[in-house]
N, C-alpha and C positions, 0 to 999 in steps of 0.2 A: 678477393674476390671470393666471396660466399657460396656456399652451396645451394643448387637453386631450390626453391619452395617448392613442390609439386603435390603435396597433400596439405591443405587448408586444415587447423588443427579444430578440436572441440572445442566450442566456447559457451563459457557458463552463460544460462540464459539466453541461448539461441540454441534452435534445433535445425540442423541442416536441411535445404529442403531441395535442391536442386545442384546436381553436378556437372557443370557445363564442359566446352573443350578447353577452357581458361579457367572459368570464373566460377564460383562458389557462391551460391545463394542461401542466407538463411532467413528462419522469421524467427519472431519472439516467441521463447518458449511454450508449447500446447496451443500456439496459435494454427489456421488452418492456411495453408500455404495460398489457397486460391483467394483469401480474402482478406490477408493482411494487408493491412494500410502504409506498414512501415519494413523495407526488408533490410539487411546487411548483406553488400555485394562484396566479395573479397576476390582479387587478382592473384592467382598462381602464378608460378613461372614455367607452368606447362604450356608447350607449342604445339600447333596441331598443320598439317599443310596434306592437302588433297583427301581430307577427311579421316586422315590416319592422325592420332594421338603419338607424338615422336619422343624417342629418349635420349639423351638426359634430356631436362630443362634448362632453359636460359636463366642464368645468374640475374638477379634486380627486374626481370622483366615486369612482374606483377606491378612493381613502384614505379617503374618507368609509366607503363600503361595507364595507371592512375593518377598520377602526378600528369600527364599529357595530357587525358580527358579531361580534367579539371582545368587545365587552362582553357581547354578547347572549349567548354561550358560556358564558362566567361564570357569568351568573344564573341557567344552565341545568342546570349542571354536575351537580346532584344528582337530576335528572330521567332525563338523557339523556347519553351520552357522545357529544362532538364530534370532528370527524377531526383537531383542530390538534394540531401537534406544536410548532411554535413560530413566534413572530411575529417573531423577532429572527435566528435561525441563515438567512439568505436572502440571495442574491445584494445587493448596495450599489445595482444598478440599480433594482432594483424594491422597495427597503427602504422599508414604508410602507402598501405595497399589494398586498404578497406574504405568504403562509402556506406553510408547511410543513407539510404534513399526511400522517395513515395514506391509504394506497390504497384504496380502497372499490368493491366491487362493486355498483355503484347500483341500487336498485330502480325498476323502471321504471316508478314511477307520480309523479304533484306530488301532495301530499299538504296537503289543500288546507283550512282549518277558517274557517267564517264563523259572527261573533256579529252582524251586523248585514245588511240585506238592500240588494246593490247589485250592479253589475256584471252579469257571467254568471249570478251566483245569482238575481237579480231577474230578468232572463230568462228562465229556467227555471221560476221559480216563476210568471209571467204565462202562461206557455206549459202547464204540468203540474200547477201547484197544490204542488208539488214542486221539494225541491235535493238533489242527489245520492241522491235514492230516498227522501227524509224529507218525508213528509206535513207541509205546514204549514198553518195556521189560514187561514181567507179572511178577506179586507180587509185584507192585509199590504200596504205599499208603499215606497217609496224610502227607505233607510237605517231601515225597521220595526228595531227589537232583535228578535232571535231569540229564541225561548222557552228555548232553549239553546245554545251552540257546536255547530256539526254539523260533521264529519268529510263535505267532500263532495271526492273523488279527483277526478283529472282525468288522462288518457294523457299522456306524455311525449313529444311530437311532437319529429322530427329537426329542426333550424335549418330557416328558412323555412317549415314545415308549419305544421299548428293543434293545439294541443290541444283533446280534446274532454271534455268535462264526462261523467263515467260514474254509476252507481251505486254504494253500496258492495258489492250482492250481486254486480256485474259484476265487480268489485273482486277480489273472492274467489275467483269463478269463475275466473277468469285467474291467478292469484297464489297460491291458496289462504287459506282462512279464518284459521289461525292467524297467518297474516303481518299478514295485512291487520287482524284485529283489535287486533293489538299496533300497529300504524300507526296506526290510529283512537285507540287510549288514549294513546299517546306527542302525535300532533299534538296532542288535545283539553289534555293536561295542559300542552303547553309554552305555547298559547295561553291558557290560566289564568295562567298565572305573568306570564306577558308582560301581558296585561290587568291584572294586580293594580300591576306596575311602572309603566305608562304611566299608571293612573290618576291614581297620585301625582304625576305630571308634568303632567295638566291635559291628557291624551292619550285617546282613544276607538281603540282596537286593534279596526277593522272586520273584518279578515281577514287572513290571511297565509299563505302558501304555502311549505312544508317540503320538502327531500329526502333521505331516507334512502339508506345502503348497509352491507352486511355486510362487517367490515373483514377484510382478507385475510391477518391474522395468528391472530385466533381466531374471525373468525366472529360478533363482535359486531353487533347492529344499532345502528348510528351515528350521527349528525347530521351532514350535511354540505354542501355549496355554501355558501351564505351564509344568514344565520337574521334576520328581523325587520328587514330593511333597507325605504327608501323603495322599493326596484325590487321587492319581492317583497310589499309589504303595504301596508294603505292604515291612514293616521293620522288620523283626524279632530279637531276641538278641541274638548274638553268644553263648552267654555263657549259655545258656539255652535251645539252639535249641536240640530237640531230634524228630526223623521221628517218625511215628504212631500218632502223636497227636495235635491237633491244638495248634498252636504257641502263646503266648503270643506278643502283635505287637505295634507298635507305628504308628497307621495309622486309617482310617478311619473304618476299620475293626470293632474295639471296638462299633461303634453306630451300624452296623449290624447287630452284635452279641447281642445286646441288643434288636433291635425290633425282632429278632426270639426268645427268651428268652420266657419264662412264665411269666416274670416280665411285658412285654410290655402289655400283657393282648391282642395281634394283630395277626392277622391270613393271612400270606402274601398271602394267596390262594383266600382270599377274595376282594371284591371289598371295603372295608371301609378303608378311608386312616389312615397312621399310628398316632398314640398318639402322644399328646408332649412330646418332651424330658423332663424328669426331669431336676432340676437343679444339680443334682448330676452328671449325664450322662453328660450333657455341659460342668460342670468344669472338669471332669475327661477326656473327650475329649480335651478340651483345653490345659490340663498338657501335653496330650502323645505329642499334635502337638508341643507343644512347646521344648518339652524332644527331640524330633527325631530333630530339628530343630538346637538346641544346641548341641548336640549330633555328627550331621554330620557334621554341620559347624565351631563347636569349637567356636564359637559366642554368648552372653549372648544377650537372645531377650529382 
């Protein structure tokens, strides 16, 4: 198992423009990042949780995320265009973890869709009886299947800040009803297609987060960033699903659960940084990401 790549390299002919939680975005040398029509997106092996960067990274994670996103972009091509131009016309140093993409003006909204009640959605429901402004029936519990897939947007916070769940009406007020209604339609359409594909592989797609932007060449609303990976989605096992309990999963929830367990010794409410991930947690996380990729795509990593 190779050492994790947590810092993407300098690349000849490209300027590093943006460093995100996991990805590095490059633009052609000398171009203005705000106007570049083509960008290079490189997925590192970094991992974050609860708005903290964690150490060490997860070996091969960036490659898994890139390959998995490519699979899903192809599955969704008839629903919404993606930002991908090429997965092969990239510098050799980052082959397998880099995508040449269209430059997008990103919509400042996390487009979350939920098919089951868990995570922050459950927290909101227990407080308000609603998620994202959608009133829900009484008596729902952890992992309850929702009556229908719900679009529950959140703010898109700067790195180190907290995303905030907002209602659809609030999103409309901020961004306009026409755009938000189209994001709602596309996000739920993506979820329904992915849910069908996952079900054929014995996986329940509990929820996922998408990001969209407008193409700088023609203004088309385009699916960007990553899509339907263990970083941005919750994948549960269909054959062991049981309402009312936290589900075993093939995603980043395993890391979140370890951080909030007594084993980590970390108090999330404190100002202290999270502890370093133990070798066994790193290995188990990598195994989950690989299993998610192989089960959903039918391809050996």
